[in-house]
N, C-alpha and C positions, 0 to 999 in steps of 0.2 A: 265310172268316174272315181278317182281316189284323191284324197287330200293328204299332202305331205307337209309337216311342220318342220321348220328349221330354227335352231337356236345357235347363233354365232356371236362371238365376242369380237367387236371391231373397234379399232381406234380411228376416230373420225376427226377431221379438221374441217369445220364448217364456218363460212362467213365470207365477207368481202375481202379482197386484197387491199390492204391499207399501207401507207408508208410506215416504216418501222417506228418513227417517232410518235405515231398515233395509236400504236398497239401497246397496251400495258402488259406487264409480266403475267397478270392474271388472265388476260384474253389469249395469250400465246400458249398457255398450258394445254396439253392434251388430257383428255379424260376417257375413262373406260365406258363404253356404251354396250347395250345388249339389244340385239335384233331378234325379235320374236314375231315372225310373220308367216302366214299360211299361204302357200302357193297352190292354186286350184289347177288340177290336171284334167283335161278333157281330151279324149282321143276316140276316133272311129276305128273299128277293127272288124275283121272277119274271123269268125270262130267255127272251126270244123271239129266235130266229135266223131270218133270211129263208129262204125256200124254196130258193134257189140259193146258200146260204151257202158251200158247198164249191167253188163255181165261180169265186169271186173272191178275190184276195189280201187285201182289206180291205173293211170296211163302215162306213158312218156309224153312230154310236151316239146313241140318244135315251134320256135318263134322265128318267123320269116320277116326280114326287113327289105322292102323294095328299094328301087333306085330313084334318082331324082325325077325321072319322067313320070312317075306315078303319084307325085304329090298332089294334094288338093283336098276337096271335100266330097268327091264322088268315089265311093268304094269300088265301083265297077272297074276303075283304073287299076286297082290292086290285082285284079285277076288277069292282067295282061301278061305276066311272066311268073315263073317259079311254081311252087306248090299250089297257090290259089288257082292258077291257070289249069293245072292238071286236075284239081278237084272239080272245077267247073266242067271239065271234059269227062268226068265220071270216074276218075281214078280214086281208089280208096287207100287210106294210109293207116298204119297201126300207131298213130300219134294223135294227140290233141294238137291241132295246128292253129296258131294264132298269127294273124297277118294284119298288123296295124297300118294306118295310113298317116304319113307325115304331112302336115299342112304346107301350102305353097310358101315358097321363099324361106323355108327352114330346113334344117337337117336333123338327124336323129339325136335326141337328148337322152343320155343314159338315165337321168333321174326320172324322166317321164316313162321310159320303158321299164324301169324298176317298179313304178307304181302299177303299170299294166300287169307285170308278172305277179305282183302281190294280189291284185284283184282276181286274176285267173286262178291263182293258187287257192283262194278262198271260195271261189264259186264252183270250181271244177275238181274232179278227182285226179289230181296231178301227183305223179311219182316225183317227189322232190329230188331224188337222186338221179333222175334221167330227164333233165331239162337241157335242151339243145338250142343254139341260136345259129342262124345262117342268114346271109344277105348278099345282095349283088350290087356292085358299083357303090353308090352312096350307102346302100345297106351293108356292103362289105366293110366300109369304114365304120359304120355303126356297130357291126359285129365285133370288130377289134376293140372299139371304145367301150362297149357294154361289158365285154369280158374283163377288161382292165378295171372297170368300175365295180364289178361283182365277181372277183376271182374265185370265190368259194361257192358259187351258185350253179355253175354249168358243168355238165358231164362231157361235152365236146362242142366244138365250134367248126363251122364251114364257111369261111369268108371267101367270096368270089369277086375277083377284079377290084379289090379294095386296097386299103393300106392302113397302117397304124403307127404308133410311136414305139420304135425299137427300144427306147430307154425303159419302157414298161414291160418288156417281154419277160423279165424275171418274175413279175407278179403272176403271169399266166402260163408259165412254162409247164406247169403240172396239168393243164387242160389239154387233152388231145385235140389236135387241129389238123384238118385236111383243107389245104389252101389250093385255090384254082385261079388261073389267069391265062389270058390269050397272049401269045408271043408278039402279035402284031397290034396290040391294043394301043391306040393313039389317044384315047380319052384318059385312061389311068395307066401310067407306065408300069410295065412288068416289074421294074425295079422296086416299086412300092411293096409288092408282095415278097419279092426276093429279100428285101431288108428285114421284114418281119420273120421270115422263115430262118434266115441266118441267125438272127438274134435269139430265136427260140432254141435253135440247135446249140448255140453257145452256152445256153443256160440249162442244157440237158432236156429240152422239151421233146414231147412225143408228137412229131409233126410230119405230115406227108405233103408233098407239093406236086401238083399236076399242072403242066404247062401245055396248052394246046398249040402246036407249032403253026397252024394255019389260021387260028382264030384271032379276030380283032377284039373289040370290047365285049362282044357277046360270048362270054365264057359260061354263061348260066344255062342256056338251053340244053347243051349236052350234059352238063353237070346234073341238073335236076331231072333229066330223063334217065339217069343212070341208077338202076335199082341198088347197085353196090353202095352208093352213098348212104342210102337209108339203112341198109343192113349194117354198115359200118357204125352209124350213129347208135343203133339199137344195141350194139355190143358194148357200148361205153356207159359206165356209171360214174357218178361224181366221186372225185378223190380230192378232199379238201387240201388246200395248200398247207404244208407244214411250216410252223413258225420257226424263226431262226433259233430260238431257245431249245426247241425239240430236236434240232439237228446236232446240238452239241453233246 
């Protein structure tokens, strides 16, 4: 569990709606207010440590975000797909693998996932230059959103059958991305990934795009079973986004 504090200056208009004649000039004025409130973050997650974890000073970290079907409060649901499923079957990974569970009726919130990454970074031997995020379906959307929220934190991303905001592609063009989607996906249109890939390319992004011609929504089984995906991730290290001033 991690606690995050926010301090935001807001202009608030509070009160009943009254006829203009009953509102004095004093009542109608706006005033500056300060919000200082603590938001409590709780989250269930699966944590996998490599076999030789104690033998090295630091390890790459892979954050896996599941889809809508695995939401709830039963962590066993998270093992239905992706890296958690493979780990349950006995596969070993050269990563610390963190697989959180999103509660029912909700979607991935970047600020909550930020708290989780902070927590893992403090508790485990994480190589801060080799943090990767991947997700499928709702988790694909979460991958794009989290990368946009933390553009200087990730070494690479692998969004699967998701989508994001093309307007924010400029913020994450420096992050290597390997995007996957099924051509016959009826749940999340292929166009959602295509728009992000095109936006990244327009901004000089390092992006690869794999489309499975015969796949529907399930573009994740083949992707996570592919050893090349993990090899590709391990070859990437964080490259902080250059500021506009440094480019001049």
